[in-house]
C-alpha positions as CSV (number, residue, x, y, z in Angstrom):
1,M,-145.7,-160.6,-128.7
2,E,-144.7,-157.9,-131.2
3,H,-145.1,-158.5,-134.9
4,S,-143.3,-156.9,-137.8
5,N,-146.3,-154.8,-139.0
6,K,-145.7,-152.2,-136.2
7,R,-142.3,-150.8,-135.5
8,S,-141.3,-151.1,-131.9
9,N,-140.2,-148.1,-129.8
10,F,-138.5,-147.3,-126.6
11,S,-141.0,-145.7,-124.2
12,G,-138.9,-142.6,-123.8
13,K,-135.5,-141.0,-123.2
14,L,-134.7,-143.0,-120.1
15,G,-135.5,-146.3,-121.8
16,Y,-133.3,-145.5,-124.7
17,V,-130.4,-144.2,-122.6
18,F,-130.4,-147.3,-120.4
19,A,-130.7,-149.7,-123.3
20,A,-128.0,-148.0,-125.4
21,A,-125.7,-147.5,-122.3
22,G,-126.3,-151.2,-121.5
23,S,-125.2,-152.1,-125.0
24,A,-122.1,-149.9,-124.7
25,V,-121.1,-151.3,-121.2
26,G,-119.9,-154.8,-121.7
27,L,-117.0,-157.1,-121.1
28,G,-114.6,-154.6,-122.8
29,N,-115.2,-152.0,-120.1
30,I,-114.6,-154.5,-117.3
31,W,-111.3,-156.2,-118.3
32,R,-110.0,-154.5,-121.5
33,F,-110.1,-150.9,-120.2
34,P,-108.2,-151.5,-116.9
35,Y,-105.6,-153.5,-118.7
36,L,-105.0,-150.8,-121.4
37,A,-105.0,-148.0,-118.8
38,A,-102.4,-149.9,-116.7
39,K,-100.3,-150.6,-119.8
40,Y,-100.3,-147.1,-121.3
41,G,-99.5,-145.0,-118.2
42,G,-102.7,-144.8,-116.2
43,G,-103.8,-141.2,-116.0
44,I,-102.5,-140.2,-119.5
45,F,-104.5,-143.1,-121.1
46,L,-107.7,-141.9,-119.2
47,L,-107.2,-138.4,-120.4
48,T,-106.7,-139.5,-124.0
49,Y,-109.7,-141.8,-123.9
50,I,-112.1,-139.1,-122.6
51,L,-110.9,-136.6,-125.2
52,L,-111.5,-139.2,-128.0
53,A,-114.8,-140.3,-126.6
54,V,-116.3,-136.8,-126.6
55,T,-115.1,-136.0,-130.2
56,F,-114.4,-139.0,-132.4
57,G,-116.7,-141.3,-130.4
58,F,-119.6,-138.8,-130.3
59,A,-119.4,-138.2,-134.1
60,L,-119.7,-141.9,-134.9
61,F,-122.4,-142.5,-132.3
62,L,-124.5,-139.6,-133.5
63,S,-124.1,-140.5,-137.2
64,E,-125.5,-144.0,-136.6
65,T,-128.3,-142.9,-134.3
66,A,-129.4,-140.2,-136.6
67,V,-129.4,-142.5,-139.6
68,G,-131.5,-145.0,-137.6
69,R,-134.1,-142.5,-136.4
70,M,-134.3,-140.8,-139.8
71,T,-135.0,-144.0,-141.7
72,G,-136.8,-146.0,-139.1
73,K,-135.0,-149.0,-140.2
74,S,-132.2,-151.4,-139.1
75,S,-128.9,-151.3,-140.9
76,I,-129.6,-152.9,-144.4
77,G,-133.0,-151.0,-144.6
78,A,-131.3,-147.8,-143.6
79,F,-128.6,-147.9,-146.2
80,R,-131.3,-148.9,-148.8
81,A,-133.7,-146.1,-147.7
82,L,-130.9,-143.5,-148.2
83,G,-130.2,-144.8,-151.7
84,A,-126.6,-145.9,-150.9
85,K,-126.3,-148.5,-153.7
86,K,-122.5,-148.3,-153.8
87,L,-122.2,-148.6,-150.0
88,M,-124.7,-151.4,-149.4
89,A,-121.8,-153.6,-148.3
90,G,-121.8,-151.4,-145.2
91,G,-125.4,-152.3,-144.4
92,W,-124.6,-156.0,-144.8
93,L,-121.5,-155.7,-142.6
94,C,-123.5,-154.1,-139.9
95,T,-125.8,-157.1,-140.0
96,I,-123.2,-159.8,-140.2
97,I,-121.0,-158.4,-137.4
98,P,-123.5,-158.9,-134.5
99,M,-124.4,-162.3,-135.8
100,L,-120.7,-163.4,-135.6
101,I,-120.0,-161.6,-132.3
102,L,-123.1,-162.8,-130.3
103,P,-122.2,-166.5,-130.4
104,Y,-118.6,-166.1,-129.0
105,Y,-119.8,-163.3,-126.6
106,S,-122.4,-165.8,-125.3
107,V,-119.6,-168.4,-124.7
108,I,-117.7,-165.8,-122.6
109,G,-121.0,-164.9,-120.9
110,G,-121.3,-168.6,-120.0
111,W,-117.9,-168.6,-118.4
112,V,-119.0,-165.7,-116.2
113,C,-122.2,-167.6,-115.2
114,K,-120.0,-170.6,-114.2
115,Y,-117.7,-168.4,-112.1
116,L,-120.6,-166.6,-110.4
117,F,-122.2,-170.0,-109.6
118,E,-118.9,-171.3,-108.1
119,Y,-118.5,-168.2,-105.9
120,I,-122.1,-168.5,-104.6
121,K,-121.3,-172.1,-103.8
122,G,-118.2,-170.9,-101.8
123,N,-115.5,-172.4,-104.1
124,R,-113.2,-169.5,-104.0
125,Q,-110.0,-171.3,-103.1
126,A,-110.3,-173.9,-105.9
127,M,-110.8,-171.0,-108.4
128,A,-107.7,-169.2,-107.3
129,T,-105.4,-172.1,-108.6
130,D,-103.5,-171.5,-111.8
131,T,-105.1,-174.5,-113.6
132,Y,-108.8,-174.0,-112.7
133,F,-109.7,-171.8,-115.8
134,T,-107.8,-173.9,-118.4
135,G,-109.2,-177.1,-116.8
136,F,-112.7,-175.7,-117.2
137,L,-112.2,-174.7,-120.8
138,G,-110.7,-178.1,-121.6
139,E,-113.9,-179.8,-120.6
140,T,-116.6,-180.5,-123.3
141,M,-120.0,-180.5,-121.6
142,S,-119.5,-177.8,-118.8
143,P,-118.6,-174.9,-121.1
144,L,-121.5,-175.9,-123.5
145,F,-124.0,-176.0,-120.7
146,W,-123.1,-172.5,-119.3
147,F,-123.0,-171.1,-122.8
148,L,-126.5,-172.4,-123.6
149,L,-127.8,-171.1,-120.2
150,F,-126.5,-167.5,-121.0
151,A,-127.9,-167.7,-124.6
152,V,-131.3,-168.9,-123.3
153,I,-131.5,-166.0,-120.8
154,T,-130.7,-163.5,-123.6
155,F,-133.3,-165.1,-125.9
156,A,-136.0,-165.0,-123.2
157,I,-135.5,-161.2,-122.7
158,V,-135.4,-160.3,-126.4
159,I,-138.5,-162.4,-127.4
160,M,-140.5,-160.2,-124.9
161,G,-140.0,-157.2,-127.2
162,V,-138.3,-153.8,-127.2
163,E,-140.2,-152.1,-124.5
164,K,-141.2,-155.1,-122.3
165,G,-138.0,-157.0,-122.7
166,V,-134.9,-155.0,-123.8
167,E,-135.8,-151.7,-122.2
168,R,-137.3,-153.1,-119.0
169,V,-134.3,-155.4,-118.2
170,S,-131.8,-152.6,-119.1
171,K,-133.6,-150.2,-116.8
172,F,-133.2,-152.7,-114.0
173,L,-129.7,-154.0,-114.7
174,M,-127.9,-150.7,-115.4
175,P,-128.5,-148.9,-112.1
176,V,-127.7,-152.2,-110.2
177,L,-124.5,-152.6,-112.3
178,I,-123.5,-149.0,-111.4
179,L,-124.1,-149.6,-107.6
180,I,-122.1,-152.8,-107.6
181,A,-119.2,-151.1,-109.5
182,V,-119.2,-148.2,-107.0
183,A,-119.3,-150.6,-104.0
184,L,-116.5,-152.8,-105.2
185,S,-114.4,-149.8,-106.2
186,V,-114.8,-148.3,-102.7
187,Y,-114.0,-151.7,-101.0
188,G,-110.9,-152.3,-103.2
189,V,-109.5,-148.8,-102.8
190,T,-109.7,-148.9,-99.0
191,R,-107.6,-152.1,-98.7
192,P,-104.1,-151.7,-97.4
193,G,-101.6,-151.2,-100.2
194,A,-104.2,-150.2,-102.7
195,M,-103.2,-146.5,-102.9
196,E,-100.2,-147.4,-105.0
197,G,-102.6,-148.8,-107.6
198,V,-104.8,-145.7,-107.3
199,K,-101.8,-143.4,-107.9
200,Y,-100.6,-145.6,-110.9
201,Y,-104.1,-145.5,-112.4
202,L,-104.9,-141.8,-111.9
203,I,-101.7,-139.8,-112.0
204,P,-100.6,-139.2,-115.7
205,D,-97.2,-140.5,-116.5
206,F,-96.3,-138.4,-119.6
207,S,-93.2,-140.4,-120.2
208,K,-95.5,-143.3,-121.2
209,F,-97.4,-141.2,-123.8
210,S,-96.9,-142.4,-127.4
211,I,-98.8,-142.7,-130.6
212,M,-99.7,-146.2,-129.3
213,T,-101.5,-144.6,-126.3
214,V,-103.8,-142.8,-128.8
215,V,-104.3,-145.9,-131.0
216,A,-105.1,-148.1,-128.0
217,A,-107.5,-145.5,-126.5
218,M,-109.2,-145.0,-129.9
219,G,-109.6,-148.8,-130.4
220,Q,-111.1,-149.2,-126.9
221,M,-113.5,-146.3,-127.4
222,F,-114.6,-147.7,-130.7
223,Y,-115.4,-151.2,-129.2
224,S,-116.8,-149.7,-126.0
225,L,-119.4,-147.5,-127.5
226,S,-121.0,-150.3,-129.7
227,I,-120.0,-148.4,-132.8
228,A,-120.3,-150.1,-136.3
229,M,-122.3,-153.1,-135.3
230,G,-125.7,-151.9,-136.5
231,I,-126.8,-151.6,-132.8
232,L,-126.9,-147.8,-132.8
233,I,-128.7,-147.7,-136.1
234,T,-131.3,-150.2,-134.8
235,Y,-131.7,-148.5,-131.4
236,G,-131.9,-145.1,-133.2
237,S,-134.8,-146.5,-135.3
238,Y,-136.6,-147.4,-132.0
239,M,-136.1,-143.8,-130.7
240,K,-139.2,-141.6,-130.7
241,K,-139.0,-138.3,-132.5
242,D,-139.4,-136.2,-129.3
243,I,-136.3,-137.5,-127.6
244,D,-133.4,-135.1,-127.3
245,M,-130.8,-137.1,-129.2
246,E,-127.7,-135.0,-128.4
247,S,-128.4,-135.0,-124.6
248,A,-129.2,-138.7,-124.6
249,I,-125.9,-139.5,-126.4
250,G,-124.0,-137.3,-123.9
251,Q,-125.6,-139.3,-121.0
252,I,-124.6,-142.6,-122.6
253,E,-121.0,-141.4,-123.0
254,I,-120.8,-140.4,-119.4
255,M,-122.3,-143.8,-118.2
256,D,-120.1,-145.8,-120.5
257,S,-116.8,-144.0,-119.6
258,G,-117.8,-143.8,-115.9
259,I,-118.2,-147.6,-115.7
260,A,-114.9,-148.2,-117.5
261,F,-113.3,-145.8,-115.1
262,L,-114.9,-147.6,-112.1
263,A,-113.7,-150.9,-113.5
264,G,-110.1,-149.6,-113.4
265,M,-110.7,-148.3,-109.8
266,M,-112.0,-151.7,-108.9
267,I,-109.3,-153.9,-110.5
268,I,-106.0,-152.0,-110.6
269,P,-105.8,-151.0,-106.9
270,A,-107.0,-154.5,-105.8
271,V,-104.3,-156.2,-108.0
272,F,-101.7,-153.9,-106.5
273,A,-102.8,-154.6,-103.0
274,F,-103.3,-158.4,-103.2
275,A,-101.4,-159.7,-106.2
276,G,-98.2,-157.7,-105.8
277,G,-99.1,-155.1,-108.4
278,G,-97.2,-154.3,-111.5
279,E,-98.2,-154.5,-115.1
280,P,-97.6,-158.3,-115.6
281,N,-100.5,-159.0,-113.1
282,V,-102.9,-156.5,-114.8
283,N,-102.7,-158.7,-117.8
284,A,-104.8,-158.6,-121.0
285,G,-107.6,-160.9,-122.1
286,P,-109.6,-163.4,-120.1
287,S,-106.7,-164.2,-117.8
288,L,-107.2,-161.0,-115.9
289,M,-110.8,-161.8,-115.2
290,F,-110.7,-165.5,-114.8
291,V,-107.2,-166.1,-113.3
292,T,-105.8,-163.0,-111.7
293,M,-109.0,-161.7,-110.1
294,P,-109.9,-165.0,-108.4
295,K,-106.4,-165.0,-106.8
296,V,-107.1,-161.4,-105.6
297,F,-110.4,-162.4,-104.1
298,D,-108.9,-165.4,-102.4
299,S,-106.4,-163.3,-100.6
300,M,-108.7,-160.5,-99.4
301,P,-111.1,-160.4,-96.5
302,M,-114.7,-161.2,-97.5
303,G,-113.2,-162.4,-100.8
304,G,-116.1,-164.8,-101.5
305,V,-118.7,-162.1,-101.2
306,V,-116.6,-159.6,-103.2
307,G,-115.9,-162.3,-105.9
308,A,-119.6,-163.1,-106.2
309,G,-120.4,-159.3,-106.5
310,F,-117.7,-158.9,-109.1
311,F,-119.0,-161.7,-111.3
312,L,-122.6,-160.5,-110.9
313,L,-121.4,-157.1,-112.2
314,V,-119.6,-158.8,-115.1
315,L,-122.7,-160.9,-115.9
316,F,-125.0,-157.9,-116.0
317,A,-122.5,-156.0,-118.2
318,A,-122.3,-159.1,-120.5
319,L,-126.0,-159.5,-120.6
320,T,-126.9,-155.9,-121.5
321,S,-124.5,-156.1,-124.4
322,A,-125.7,-159.5,-125.5
323,I,-129.3,-158.3,-125.5
324,S,-128.4,-155.4,-127.8
325,L,-126.5,-157.7,-130.2
326,F,-129.4,-160.2,-130.3
327,E,-132.0,-157.4,-130.8
328,T,-130.0,-156.0,-133.7
329,C,-130.0,-159.4,-135.4
330,V,-133.7,-159.9,-134.8
331,S,-134.5,-156.4,-136.2
332,V,-133.0,-157.4,-139.5
333,F,-135.3,-160.4,-139.8
334,L,-138.3,-158.3,-138.8
335,D,-137.5,-155.6,-141.3
336,Q,-136.2,-157.6,-144.3
337,M,-138.1,-160.9,-144.1
338,K,-141.2,-159.4,-142.4
339,W,-141.2,-162.3,-140.0
340,S,-142.8,-162.2,-136.5
341,R,-140.6,-161.5,-133.5
342,T,-140.9,-165.2,-132.3
343,K,-139.8,-166.6,-135.7
344,S,-137.0,-164.0,-136.0
345,C,-135.8,-164.8,-132.4
346,L,-135.7,-168.5,-133.2
347,A,-133.7,-167.9,-136.4
348,V,-131.1,-165.8,-134.5
349,G,-131.1,-168.4,-131.7
350,A,-130.3,-171.1,-134.2
351,I,-127.3,-169.1,-135.5
352,V,-126.1,-168.4,-132.0
353,V,-126.3,-172.1,-131.0
354,I,-124.4,-173.4,-134.1
355,L,-121.6,-170.8,-134.0
356,G,-121.5,-170.8,-130.2
357,V,-120.9,-174.5,-130.0
358,V,-118.0,-174.1,-132.5
359,N,-116.5,-171.4,-130.3
360,A,-117.1,-173.2,-127.0
361,L,-115.4,-176.4,-128.3
362,G,-112.4,-174.5,-129.7
363,F,-110.7,-175.1,-126.3
364,S,-111.4,-178.8,-126.1
365,V,-112.5,-181.0,-129.0
366,W,-111.3,-178.6,-131.6
367,S,-108.3,-177.2,-129.7
368,G,-106.1,-178.2,-132.6
369,V,-107.9,-175.8,-135.0
370,H,-105.9,-172.5,-135.4
371,P,-107.6,-170.4,-138.1
372,L,-105.1,-167.9,-139.6
373,G,-102.6,-169.1,-137.0
374,M,-104.7,-167.7,-134.1
375,S,-104.5,-169.4,-130.7
376,D,-108.1,-170.7,-130.9
377,I,-111.4,-170.4,-132.8
378,L,-112.9,-167.7,-130.4
379,T,-109.8,-165.5,-130.9
380,F,-110.2,-165.8,-134.7
381,F,-113.9,-164.7,-134.6
382,D,-112.9,-161.8,-132.3
383,F,-110.1,-160.8,-134.7
384,L,-112.4,-161.1,-137.8
385,T,-115.1,-158.9,-136.3
386,N,-113.3,-156.4,-134.1
387,S,-110.1,-155.9,-136.1
388,L,-111.2,-156.3,-139.7
389,M,-115.0,-155.9,-140.1
390,M,-115.9,-153.2,-137.6
391,P,-113.4,-150.5,-138.8
392,V,-114.5,-151.1,-142.4
393,S,-118.2,-151.0,-141.4
394,A,-117.6,-147.6,-139.6
395,I,-115.8,-146.2,-142.6
396,M,-118.8,-147.2,-144.8
397,I,-121.2,-145.5,-142.3
398,S,-119.1,-142.3,-142.3
399,L,-119.1,-142.3,-146.1
400,L,-122.9,-142.8,-146.0
401,V,-123.2,-139.6,-143.9
402,I,-120.6,-137.6,-145.9
403,K,-121.4,-138.7,-149.5
404,V,-125.0,-139.9,-149.5
405,A,-127.2,-138.5,-146.7
406,G,-125.2,-135.3,-146.4
407,F,-124.6,-133.2,-143.3
408,D,-127.7,-131.1,-143.8
409,R,-130.1,-134.0,-143.4
410,I,-128.2,-135.4,-140.4
411,I,-128.1,-132.0,-138.7
412,A,-131.8,-131.4,-139.4
413,E,-132.7,-134.8,-137.9
414,V,-130.7,-133.9,-134.7
415,K,-132.1,-130.4,-134.5
416,E,-135.7,-131.7,-134.5
417,T,-135.2,-132.3,-130.8
418,S,-131.8,-130.9,-129.8
419,A,-130.0,-127.6,-129.7
420,F,-127.0,-129.4,-131.2
421,K,-124.3,-127.5,-129.4
422,R,-121.6,-129.8,-130.7
423,E,-122.7,-129.3,-134.4
424,K,-119.4,-127.8,-135.6
425,A,-117.3,-130.3,-133.7
426,Y,-119.4,-133.1,-135.2
427,V,-119.0,-131.9,-138.8
428,F,-115.3,-131.3,-138.4
429,C,-114.7,-134.7,-136.8
430,T,-116.8,-136.6,-139.3
431,K,-115.3,-134.7,-142.3
432,Y,-111.6,-134.7,-141.4
433,L,-110.8,-137.0,-138.5
434,V,-113.1,-140.1,-138.4
435,I,-112.0,-141.9,-141.6
436,P,-108.2,-141.4,-141.1
437,G,-108.7,-142.5,-137.5
438,L,-110.5,-145.6,-138.5
439,L,-107.8,-146.5,-141.0
440,I,-105.2,-146.2,-138.2
441,I,-107.4,-148.5,-136.1
442,L,-107.8,-151.0,-139.0
443,I,-104.1,-151.1,-139.8
444,S,-102.9,-151.3,-136.2
445,S,-105.5,-154.0,-135.3
446,I,-104.3,-156.1,-138.2
447,L,-100.7,-155.7,-137.3
448,S,-101.5,-156.4,-133.6
449,G,-103.6,-159.5,-134.6
450,F,-100.6,-161.0,-136.4
451,N,-98.2,-160.0,-133.5
452,I,-96.3,-157.6,-135.7
453,I,-96.9,-154.9,-133.1
454,T,-98.3,-155.3,-129.6
455,L,-101.3,-153.4,-128.4
């Protein structure tokens, strides 16, 4: 077991790329991206997303990674090491966000485990009924059991350490995840009637382009790349000084966007072919993954096998992200409290169990609890972290780079190992675009959360 006296490292570039890409590829790629792409005109949304990812996304990703590698610390320590007294709230936000996200993320991970188990058992017809998902959520013990199972798997991986646990598992899961995504996409696209969905997804409909296309694509890119949660600072601190940072981040961007693209190819044509198509069926939120897709699998040949493959893919995506959230929380206890990895993991595990139980029971025992008028406790935690805290945290990190660390130090850190071909674009984006963009995300997310506008 690793102890706090020696800072952990990824073994090399491949380990870092797979771990950081695993963090970036999560549930948001699988169900949120296809829904948004369908809603905002398919091809035009894809184009907008890619342009934002290679400019805005790259700038934020690089800032956090460079701060982590430069200081060799997780978020609170990094802000402190750079002397950012007035911005210390940013370091604390980067610490609190993963601790609030991980419990409800693990609850959803538990739902995925349950669905995978049922598909393996051959229960596909029961799962295609309208009431199956709500019936499962309304139970007390079953969601708790599956949540705890997912949390224990995550705990077991992280307690093994950065190289032996986080990196080794990510190196295995990410290639398998890509293979399953490709196989399911090919199978879905070759079904009769699927080409309508392919056209809808890939051909830009410029009449659907609006400012909301940009806002939605920016929001998705922000969540998808693991920005502003302390993860990239922590993983940057585990990055050896000889790794080409710019090239590694470029590879992560390609992997993350590629899997989001494949998820769209997997889901949208299949929904068009087997569920009658149209935007209402490519719906937002859990209903797409847990209600619409089981109906699609039930009506397609080999649906049981495809369904099991799909939920295995989703489980791997959920697991790689949960590992990064857990590791980020653990690194704070290692750095700040100087605890051993075992003690740090147990502390994080306790937080996950307490808050996870609250989230899991929000659909049954505590279904009458509606914080801020939200539909359930899980939605409230999601709104609090994604819509409020993450944009504020990202603004603080950007100010840390612009006002405290300074571009010269960040550029010098990157240039230790990279040619930094995107240097001018990075400085321009960080200086002039990132903070206004984040303010737009923050305002639109709040308005959307309270149903004043729809995203």
